[in-house]
C-alpha positions in Angstrom: 13.7 5.3 19.1 15.1 5.1 15.6 14.2 7.3 12.7 13.9 5.3 9.5 13.9 6.5 5.9 13.3 3.9 3.2 12.8 4.1 -0.5 10.0 1.8 -1.5 9.2 0.3 -4.9 5.6 -0.7 -4.8 4.1 -2.8 -7.6 0.3 -3.2 -7.5 -2.0 -5.0 -9.9 -5.7 -4.0 -9.9 -8.4 -6.0 -11.5 -11.8 -6.9 -10.2 -13.6 -9.8 -11.9 -13.5 -9.4 -15.7 -13.4 -5.6 -15.5 -10.0 -4.1 -15.7 -9.6 -0.4 -14.9 -7.6 2.0 -17.0 -4.0 2.8 -16.1 -5.2 6.3 -15.1 -7.9 4.9 -12.7 -5.2 2.6 -11.2 -2.9 5.6 -10.6 -5.7 7.3 -8.7 -6.3 4.2 -6.6 -2.7 3.8 -5.5 -2.4 7.5 -4.9 -5.4 7.4 -2.7 -4.1 4.3 -0.9 -0.8 5.8 -0.1 -1.8 9.4 0.7 -5.3 9.1 2.2 -5.2 5.6 3.7 -1.6 5.5 4.8 -0.7 9.1 5.4 -4.1 10.1 6.9 -4.3 6.7 8.7 -7.8 5.9 7.4 -7.8 2.1 7.6 -11.6 2.0 7.4 -11.2 3.0 3.7 -9.2 -0.1 2.7 -12.4 -1.9 1.6 -12.8 0.9 -1.0 -9.5 0.1 -2.7 -9.2 -3.7 -2.2 -11.7 -6.4 -3.0 -12.7 -8.6 0.0 -10.0 -11.1 -0.9 -6.8 -10.4 -2.8 -3.3 -11.6 -3.4 -0.4 -9.7 -1.8 2.8 -10.0 -3.9 5.8 -9.4 -1.7 8.8 -8.1 -3.6 11.1 -8.7 -0.7 10.8 -12.5 -0.6 8.9 -13.3 -3.8 5.9 -14.7 -2.0 2.2 -14.4 -2.9 -0.2 -14.4 0.0 -4.0 -14.5 -0.1 -5.3 -11.8 2.2 -8.6 -10.2 3.2 -9.3 -6.5 3.9 -9.3 -7.4 7.6 -5.8 -9.0 7.2 -4.6 -5.8 5.5 -6.1 -3.6 8.2 -4.3 -5.6 10.9 -1.0 -5.5 8.9 -1.1 -1.8 8.3 -2.4 -1.1 11.9 0.6 -3.0 13.3 2.9 -0.9 11.1 1.2 2.3 12.4 1.6 1.1 16.0 5.4 0.6 15.4 5.8 3.8 13.4 3.2 6.3 14.6 4.5 9.0 12.4 4.7 6.8 9.2 4.5 8.9 6.1 4.8 8.3 2.3 6.2 10.7 -0.2 5.4 9.7 -3.8 8.2 10.2 -6.4 7.0 8.5 -9.6 3.9 6.5 -10.6 4.1 4.4 -13.8 1.0 2.5 -14.9 0.3 0.2 -17.8 -2.7 -2.1 -18.1 -3.5 -3.5 -14.7 0.0 -2.9 -13.2 1.2 0.2 -11.3 4.7 0.8 -10.1 5.4 3.5 -7.5 8.7 4.9 -6.5 8.1 6.4 -3.0 10.0 7.2 0.1 8.6 6.4 3.5 9.8 7.6 6.8 8.9 7.2 10.4 10.2 6.8 13.9 10.1 3.3 15.2 8.6 3.3 18.7 7.9 -0.5 19.1 9.1 -3.6 17.4 7.0 -5.0 14.5 
């Protein structure tokens, strides 16, 4: 069992169709995503913050991957299985247009491999 503490920089772009939400609305969405869906482990709410199909931009390796809400539920569910006490603490949220950057720290105790 290893306790992990990571600083995360999360960049998210929100836009559905031709409608682009305000920076303020986007801050609310990412806050809900991290605090309610991640911290409270409410994966059933992912469809309320993601469209049915979206692109996941991975800052670690620079890849872009098309995903569905079901893909994201599996991905996050696997993370929760490996880190049952996974928790985000939000530091800063900066938003402009359809982009949101979050400086956050997550911690958790790894119980199984990912």
